[in-house]
PDB file of N, CA, C and O in Angstrom:
ATOM      1  N   MET A   1      22.502  17.894  -9.956  1.00  0.00           N
ATOM      2  CA  MET A   1      21.081  17.657  -9.900  1.00  0.00           C
ATOM      3  C   MET A   1      20.429  18.795  -9.111  1.00  0.00           C
ATOM      4  O   MET A   1      20.927  19.212  -8.066  1.00  0.00           O
ATOM      5  N   LYS A   2      19.332  19.275  -9.623  1.00  0.00           N
ATOM      6  CA  LYS A   2      18.649  20.403  -9.001  1.00  0.00           C
ATOM      7  C   LYS A   2      17.325  19.920  -8.399  1.00  0.00           C
ATOM      8  O   LYS A   2      16.535  19.258  -9.071  1.00  0.00           O
ATOM      9  N   ILE A   3      17.095  20.255  -7.140  1.00  0.00           N
ATOM     10  CA  ILE A   3      15.850  19.886  -6.462  1.00  0.00           C
ATOM     11  C   ILE A   3      14.855  21.031  -6.639  1.00  0.00           C
ATOM     12  O   ILE A   3      15.196  22.204  -6.481  1.00  0.00           O
ATOM     13  N   THR A   4      13.616  20.661  -6.970  1.00  0.00           N
ATOM     14  CA  THR A   4      12.592  21.671  -7.220  1.00  0.00           C
ATOM     15  C   THR A   4      12.236  22.441  -5.945  1.00  0.00           C
ATOM     16  O   THR A   4      12.301  21.902  -4.841  1.00  0.00           O
ATOM     17  N   LYS A   5      11.867  23.683  -6.115  1.00  0.00           N
ATOM     18  CA  LYS A   5      11.442  24.506  -4.982  1.00  0.00           C
ATOM     19  C   LYS A   5       9.927  24.496  -4.830  1.00  0.00           C
ATOM     20  O   LYS A   5       9.394  25.048  -3.867  1.00  0.00           O
ATOM     21  N   ASN A   6       9.232  23.871  -5.774  1.00  0.00           N
ATOM     22  CA  ASN A   6       7.784  23.779  -5.720  1.00  0.00           C
ATOM     23  C   ASN A   6       7.400  22.676  -4.740  1.00  0.00           C
ATOM     24  O   ASN A   6       7.745  21.513  -4.951  1.00  0.00           O
ATOM     25  N   ALA A   7       6.687  23.031  -3.666  1.00  0.00           N
ATOM     26  CA  ALA A   7       6.350  22.080  -2.611  1.00  0.00           C
ATOM     27  C   ALA A   7       5.459  20.958  -3.125  1.00  0.00           C
ATOM     28  O   ALA A   7       5.593  19.818  -2.681  1.00  0.00           O
ATOM     29  N   GLY A   8       4.570  21.251  -4.035  1.00  0.00           N
ATOM     30  CA  GLY A   8       3.674  20.243  -4.573  1.00  0.00           C
ATOM     31  C   GLY A   8       4.420  19.161  -5.329  1.00  0.00           C
ATOM     32  O   GLY A   8       4.151  17.974  -5.144  1.00  0.00           O
ATOM     33  N   PHE A   9       5.354  19.558  -6.178  1.00  0.00           N
ATOM     34  CA  PHE A   9       6.127  18.587  -6.938  1.00  0.00           C
ATOM     35  C   PHE A   9       7.108  17.832  -6.040  1.00  0.00           C
ATOM     36  O   PHE A   9       7.413  16.667  -6.295  1.00  0.00           O
ATOM     37  N   LEU A  10       7.599  18.490  -4.994  1.00  0.00           N
ATOM     38  CA  LEU A  10       8.478  17.810  -4.056  1.00  0.00           C
ATOM     39  C   LEU A  10       7.721  16.705  -3.316  1.00  0.00           C
ATOM     40  O   LEU A  10       8.227  15.592  -3.174  1.00  0.00           O
ATOM     41  N   LEU A  11       6.506  17.012  -2.844  1.00  0.00           N
ATOM     42  CA  LEU A  11       5.687  15.999  -2.181  1.00  0.00           C
ATOM     43  C   LEU A  11       5.277  14.896  -3.146  1.00  0.00           C
ATOM     44  O   LEU A  11       5.215  13.727  -2.765  1.00  0.00           O
ATOM     45  N   LEU A  12       4.996  15.260  -4.392  1.00  0.00           N
ATOM     46  CA  LEU A  12       4.646  14.257  -5.390  1.00  0.00           C
ATOM     47  C   LEU A  12       5.817  13.307  -5.639  1.00  0.00           C
ATOM     48  O   LEU A  12       5.621  12.099  -5.774  1.00  0.00           O
ATOM     49  N   SER A  13       7.018  13.843  -5.700  1.00  0.00           N
ATOM     50  CA  SER A  13       8.176  12.983  -5.918  1.00  0.00           C
ATOM     51  C   SER A  13       8.401  12.050  -4.734  1.00  0.00           C
ATOM     52  O   SER A  13       8.765  10.890  -4.929  1.00  0.00           O
ATOM     53  N   ILE A  14       8.194  12.530  -3.513  1.00  0.00           N
ATOM     54  CA  ILE A  14       8.305  11.672  -2.327  1.00  0.00           C
ATOM     55  C   ILE A  14       7.251  10.583  -2.374  1.00  0.00           C
ATOM     56  O   ILE A  14       7.539   9.424  -2.075  1.00  0.00           O
ATOM     57  N   PHE A  15       6.027  10.946  -2.749  1.00  0.00           N
ATOM     58  CA  PHE A  15       4.949   9.970  -2.867  1.00  0.00           C
ATOM     59  C   PHE A  15       5.298   8.882  -3.871  1.00  0.00           C
ATOM     60  O   PHE A  15       5.125   7.695  -3.594  1.00  0.00           O
ATOM     61  N   LEU A  16       5.788   9.289  -5.041  1.00  0.00           N
ATOM     62  CA  LEU A  16       6.118   8.322  -6.080  1.00  0.00           C
ATOM     63  C   LEU A  16       7.261   7.397  -5.668  1.00  0.00           C
ATOM     64  O   LEU A  16       7.243   6.207  -5.985  1.00  0.00           O
ATOM     65  N   ILE A  17       8.246   7.936  -4.968  1.00  0.00           N
ATOM     66  CA  ILE A  17       9.361   7.113  -4.495  1.00  0.00           C
ATOM     67  C   ILE A  17       8.867   6.098  -3.471  1.00  0.00           C
ATOM     68  O   ILE A  17       9.212   4.919  -3.556  1.00  0.00           O
ATOM     69  N   LEU A  18       8.065   6.539  -2.505  1.00  0.00           N
ATOM     70  CA  LEU A  18       7.534   5.620  -1.490  1.00  0.00           C
ATOM     71  C   LEU A  18       6.627   4.566  -2.108  1.00  0.00           C
ATOM     72  O   LEU A  18       6.678   3.395  -1.733  1.00  0.00           O
ATOM     73  N   TYR A  19       5.801   4.986  -3.052  1.00  0.00           N
ATOM     74  CA  TYR A  19       4.898   4.045  -3.714  1.00  0.00           C
ATOM     75  C   TYR A  19       5.681   3.005  -4.510  1.00  0.00           C
ATOM     76  O   TYR A  19       5.352   1.819  -4.494  1.00  0.00           O
ATOM     77  N   GLY A  20       6.708   3.456  -5.199  1.00  0.00           N
ATOM     78  CA  GLY A  20       7.543   2.533  -5.961  1.00  0.00           C
ATOM     79  C   GLY A  20       8.274   1.549  -5.069  1.00  0.00           C
ATOM     80  O   GLY A  20       8.344   0.361  -5.384  1.00  0.00           O
ATOM     81  N   LEU A  21       8.822   2.028  -3.957  1.00  0.00           N
ATOM     82  CA  LEU A  21       9.509   1.140  -3.025  1.00  0.00           C
ATOM     83  C   LEU A  21       8.561   0.133  -2.404  1.00  0.00           C
ATOM     84  O   LEU A  21       8.913  -1.032  -2.219  1.00  0.00           O
ATOM     85  N   SER A  22       7.356   0.584  -2.083  1.00  0.00           N
ATOM     86  CA  SER A  22       6.392  -0.336  -1.480  1.00  0.00           C
ATOM     87  C   SER A  22       5.938  -1.388  -2.486  1.00  0.00           C
ATOM     88  O   SER A  22       5.664  -2.526  -2.105  1.00  0.00           O
ATOM     89  N   SER A  23       5.855  -1.028  -3.748  1.00  0.00           N
ATOM     90  CA  SER A  23       5.462  -1.994  -4.775  1.00  0.00           C
ATOM     91  C   SER A  23       6.577  -2.993  -5.071  1.00  0.00           C
ATOM     92  O   SER A  23       6.320  -4.188  -5.215  1.00  0.00           O
ATOM     93  N   LEU A  24       7.804  -2.509  -5.161  1.00  0.00           N
ATOM     94  CA  LEU A  24       8.919  -3.375  -5.516  1.00  0.00           C
ATOM     95  C   LEU A  24       9.332  -4.310  -4.383  1.00  0.00           C
ATOM     96  O   LEU A  24       9.595  -5.491  -4.608  1.00  0.00           O
ATOM     97  N   PHE A  25       9.386  -3.778  -3.179  1.00  0.00           N
ATOM     98  CA  PHE A  25       9.940  -4.534  -2.063  1.00  0.00           C
ATOM     99  C   PHE A  25       8.904  -4.942  -1.019  1.00  0.00           C
ATOM    100  O   PHE A  25       9.247  -5.575  -0.021  1.00  0.00           O
ATOM    101  N   GLY A  26       7.652  -4.588  -1.240  1.00  0.00           N
ATOM    102  CA  GLY A  26       6.599  -4.954  -0.296  1.00  0.00           C
ATOM    103  C   GLY A  26       6.699  -4.222   1.026  1.00  0.00           C
ATOM    104  O   GLY A  26       6.264  -4.736   2.056  1.00  0.00           O
ATOM    105  N   LEU A  27       7.269  -3.020   1.005  1.00  0.00           N
ATOM    106  CA  LEU A  27       7.390  -2.248   2.238  1.00  0.00           C
ATOM    107  C   LEU A  27       6.014  -1.782   2.694  1.00  0.00           C
ATOM    108  O   LEU A  27       5.224  -1.269   1.902  1.00  0.00           O
ATOM    109  N   SER A  28       5.745  -1.965   3.955  1.00  0.00           N
ATOM    110  CA  SER A  28       4.457  -1.558   4.495  1.00  0.00           C
ATOM    111  C   SER A  28       4.571  -1.434   6.012  1.00  0.00           C
ATOM    112  O   SER A  28       5.390  -2.102   6.644  1.00  0.00           O
ATOM    113  N   PHE A  29       3.748  -0.581   6.574  1.00  0.00           N
ATOM    114  CA  PHE A  29       3.670  -0.451   8.022  1.00  0.00           C
ATOM    115  C   PHE A  29       2.282   0.034   8.385  1.00  0.00           C
ATOM    116  O   PHE A  29       1.495   0.411   7.516  1.00  0.00           O
ATOM    117  N   SER A  30       1.994   0.023   9.652  1.00  0.00           N
ATOM    118  CA  SER A  30       0.678   0.442  10.114  1.00  0.00           C
ATOM    119  C   SER A  30       0.438   1.912   9.760  1.00  0.00           C
ATOM    120  O   SER A  30       1.246   2.774  10.105  1.00  0.00           O
ATOM    121  N   GLY A  31      -0.649   2.190   9.087  1.00  0.00           N
ATOM    122  CA  GLY A  31      -0.972   3.554   8.705  1.00  0.00           C
ATOM    123  C   GLY A  31      -0.367   3.982   7.380  1.00  0.00           C
ATOM    124  O   GLY A  31      -0.451   5.154   7.016  1.00  0.00           O
ATOM    125  N   PHE A  32       0.240   3.055   6.655  1.00  0.00           N
ATOM    126  CA  PHE A  32       0.898   3.389   5.387  1.00  0.00           C
ATOM    127  C   PHE A  32      -0.103   3.918   4.371  1.00  0.00           C
ATOM    128  O   PHE A  32       0.178   4.891   3.670  1.00  0.00           O
ATOM    129  N   ASP A  33      -1.272   3.282   4.287  1.00  0.00           N
ATOM    130  CA  ASP A  33      -2.288   3.728   3.328  1.00  0.00           C
ATOM    131  C   ASP A  33      -2.783   5.133   3.649  1.00  0.00           C
ATOM    132  O   ASP A  33      -3.002   5.937   2.743  1.00  0.00           O
ATOM    133  N   ILE A  34      -2.955   5.426   4.913  1.00  0.00           N
ATOM    134  CA  ILE A  34      -3.408   6.762   5.323  1.00  0.00           C
ATOM    135  C   ILE A  34      -2.338   7.798   4.992  1.00  0.00           C
ATOM    136  O   ILE A  34      -2.652   8.869   4.473  1.00  0.00           O
ATOM    137  N   LEU A  35      -1.082   7.487   5.288  1.00  0.00           N
ATOM    138  CA  LEU A  35       0.023   8.400   4.988  1.00  0.00           C
ATOM    139  C   LEU A  35       0.116   8.680   3.497  1.00  0.00           C
ATOM    140  O   LEU A  35       0.280   9.831   3.092  1.00  0.00           O
ATOM    141  N   MET A  36       0.013   7.647   2.684  1.00  0.00           N
ATOM    142  CA  MET A  36       0.102   7.822   1.235  1.00  0.00           C
ATOM    143  C   MET A  36      -1.085   8.627   0.702  1.00  0.00           C
ATOM    144  O   MET A  36      -0.925   9.443  -0.206  1.00  0.00           O
ATOM    145  N   GLY A  37      -2.253   8.403   1.254  1.00  0.00           N
ATOM    146  CA  GLY A  37      -3.433   9.171   0.841  1.00  0.00           C
ATOM    147  C   GLY A  37      -3.302  10.643   1.173  1.00  0.00           C
ATOM    148  O   GLY A  37      -3.621  11.503   0.352  1.00  0.00           O
ATOM    149  N   ILE A  38      -2.835  10.931   2.365  1.00  0.00           N
ATOM    150  CA  ILE A  38      -2.643  12.329   2.781  1.00  0.00           C
ATOM    151  C   ILE A  38      -1.567  12.991   1.924  1.00  0.00           C
ATOM    152  O   ILE A  38      -1.728  14.131   1.490  1.00  0.00           O
ATOM    153  N   LEU A  39      -0.482  12.280   1.685  1.00  0.00           N
ATOM    154  CA  LEU A  39       0.605  12.819   0.870  1.00  0.00           C
ATOM    155  C   LEU A  39       0.139  13.121  -0.549  1.00  0.00           C
ATOM    156  O   LEU A  39       0.485  14.162  -1.107  1.00  0.00           O
ATOM    157  N   ALA A  40      -0.636  12.227  -1.130  1.00  0.00           N
ATOM    158  CA  ALA A  40      -1.169  12.443  -2.477  1.00  0.00           C
ATOM    159  C   ALA A  40      -2.133  13.623  -2.505  1.00  0.00           C
ATOM    160  O   ALA A  40      -2.086  14.444  -3.421  1.00  0.00           O
ATOM    161  N   LEU A  41      -2.997  13.710  -1.516  1.00  0.00           N
ATOM    162  CA  LEU A  41      -3.982  14.796  -1.457  1.00  0.00           C
ATOM    163  C   LEU A  41      -3.312  16.157  -1.309  1.00  0.00           C
ATOM    164  O   LEU A  41      -3.648  17.097  -2.030  1.00  0.00           O
ATOM    165  N   VAL A  42      -2.378  16.265  -0.393  1.00  0.00           N
ATOM    166  CA  VAL A  42      -1.696  17.544  -0.168  1.00  0.00           C
ATOM    167  C   VAL A  42      -0.877  17.953  -1.384  1.00  0.00           C
ATOM    168  O   VAL A  42      -0.897  19.117  -1.781  1.00  0.00           O
ATOM    169  N   SER A  43      -0.158  17.008  -1.976  1.00  0.00           N
ATOM    170  CA  SER A  43       0.646  17.377  -3.152  1.00  0.00           C
ATOM    171  C   SER A  43      -0.240  17.780  -4.313  1.00  0.00           C
ATOM    172  O   SER A  43       0.102  18.710  -5.044  1.00  0.00           O
ATOM    173  N   GLY A  44      -1.370  17.109  -4.507  1.00  0.00           N
ATOM    174  CA  GLY A  44      -2.302  17.490  -5.564  1.00  0.00           C
ATOM    175  C   GLY A  44      -2.866  18.880  -5.357  1.00  0.00           C
ATOM    176  O   GLY A  44      -2.984  19.656  -6.305  1.00  0.00           O
ATOM    177  N   ILE A  45      -3.213  19.196  -4.127  1.00  0.00           N
ATOM    178  CA  ILE A  45      -3.761  20.528  -3.833  1.00  0.00           C
ATOM    179  C   ILE A  45      -2.714  21.598  -4.062  1.00  0.00           C
ATOM    180  O   ILE A  45      -3.012  22.643  -4.641  1.00  0.00           O
ATOM    181  N   LEU A  46      -1.479  21.351  -3.611  1.00  0.00           N
ATOM    182  CA  LEU A  46      -0.420  22.342  -3.806  1.00  0.00           C
ATOM    183  C   LEU A  46      -0.085  22.543  -5.272  1.00  0.00           C
ATOM    184  O   LEU A  46       0.166  23.670  -5.700  1.00  0.00           O
ATOM    185  N   ILE A  47      -0.078  21.461  -6.050  1.00  0.00           N
ATOM    186  CA  ILE A  47       0.172  21.608  -7.493  1.00  0.00           C
ATOM    187  C   ILE A  47      -0.967  22.360  -8.157  1.00  0.00           C
ATOM    188  O   ILE A  47      -0.737  23.195  -9.032  1.00  0.00           O
ATOM    189  N   LEU A  48      -2.200  22.068  -7.744  1.00  0.00           N
ATOM    190  CA  LEU A  48      -3.366  22.746  -8.310  1.00  0.00           C
ATOM    191  C   LEU A  48      -3.298  24.248  -8.074  1.00  0.00           C
ATOM    192  O   LEU A  48      -3.618  25.032  -8.967  1.00  0.00           O
ATOM    193  N   PHE A  49      -2.888  24.652  -6.887  1.00  0.00           N
ATOM    194  CA  PHE A  49      -2.801  26.078  -6.561  1.00  0.00           C
ATOM    195  C   PHE A  49      -1.428  26.664  -6.850  1.00  0.00           C
ATOM    196  O   PHE A  49      -1.180  27.832  -6.551  1.00  0.00           O
ATOM    197  N   SER A  50      -0.531  25.866  -7.430  1.00  0.00           N
ATOM    198  CA  SER A  50       0.813  26.294  -7.860  1.00  0.00           C
ATOM    199  C   SER A  50       1.612  26.979  -6.769  1.00  0.00           C
ATOM    200  O   SER A  50       2.094  28.098  -6.946  1.00  0.00           O
ATOM    201  N   ARG A  51       1.748  26.311  -5.656  1.00  0.00           N
ATOM    202  CA  ARG A  51       2.564  26.853  -4.562  1.00  0.00           C
ATOM    203  C   ARG A  51       3.830  26.092  -4.450  1.00  0.00           C
ATOM    204  O   ARG A  51       4.656  26.392  -3.589  1.00  0.00           O
TER     205      ARG A  51
END
């Protein structure tokens, strides 16, 4: 298995994994929504600028 070197796609994959786990198992903690929002925003910006 090869891990991508693109930071935007790496952050997006982390976001999707965390979101999926939180949906399936009800995982949550204080500040989870803020963390997920920041993670989504940063990964979107990095993908947009292709870094």
